[in-house]
N, C-alpha and C positions, 0 to 999 in steps of 0.2 A: 548601414544605410541611413541617410538623413530623412527626417520626417518633416512634413509641413503641418501636421496636427499633433496635438497632445491629448491623450485620453485622460479625462478627469473623473469619469464615472461611466458605468455600463451604459453604452448607447449615447454618450455625450462627449464630443470632442471640441477642443478650442484651437484656434489658429489665428495668427497675426494677419493672414491673407484676407483681403476683403471678399467674403463669399457668404452665401446663405448657410443656415444651420443644416439644411438637407445636404448641401454640397460638402460641408465639413464632415458630416456623418459618413457619406459615401467614400470620401477620400480617406478618412480615418480607418474604415473597414478594409479598404484595399491596402493601406499601409500595415495594418495588423496582419493581413495575409502574407505580405512580403516578409515581415518579421518572422512569422511562423515558418515559412518556406526557407528562409535564409538566402533568398535570391530575388532580384527584381522580377515582377510578373511578366514584363515583356520578354525577358531572357528565357523564362520557362516556356512561354508559348512559342517563341522562335525555335527553341530546341526541339519541342515536340512536333513542330511543323516541318522544319528543314533539316534536322539532325544535328549532330555534334562532332567536333574534331578533337583529336588528342594532341599531345604536345609536339608531335612530329609533323603535324599538318595533315594527317590521314583522316579521312572520313570514317568515323567509327560506326555510326548507325545513322541511317536516314530517319526522318521523323516518323515514318510509318512503322518502324521497328522499335520504337521506344515507348515506354509507359512510365508514368509517375507513380511512385509508391513510397510509403513511409514505414521505416523500421524504427520501432520504439526507441532504442538507445542510439541509433545512428543518425536519424533524421530523414529528411526527404531526399529522394534520389531518383535519377533516371535509370531505368533498367531495360535491357534488351527484352523483347517480347518472349523470347524462348527461355528466359531466365526465371528461376523460382525465387527471386529476391535474395540471391546469394550476395553477401556483402562484397565479395571479391569482384563481382560483375557490375557493381554499382558505380555510377558517376554522381556523387552527392552534389546537390545544388549549392551547398556552402563552399564547394571547391571550384566554382566557376572561376575561370582565368588562372587556376592553379593546376588542374589536371585535365580540364576540358574547356573548349571554346566554341563559339558559334561560327567563326570564319576560318577558312583554311590557312590564311596567312597569320592567324593569331593577332590580328591588328586591332581588335576592339578594346 
C-alpha cells in the first residue's frame, strides 16, 4: 500500500502534502494501522458490515457473522463467529482479492 506520510520519529510524521502537523499525525496513524492489518481500512469495515464473497461469487458470511482476530504467526483475519480462530476457517486480510472479495462479481 502506498503511503502519503513517512514516520520519522515516534509520534511525528512528514508529508509532501500541504497539511497541518495534526492532520499528518492522524493520517500517519491510520496508515500505520493499515500496514499492520495488511489491508485498507475501508475494506476491513465494508467486510465487517456487508460480508465477504469467495472466488466463485458465493456470499460466504454476511457482516453480522464475521469477527476480526489476530493470530500471532498468521496475521489479521476475518473469522466466522462460530469459529475458534482455526486457521482453516480464516480469511486473512492480506489475501483480499486473492481468496475473498467484497462484491459478488469480484469487480473491485
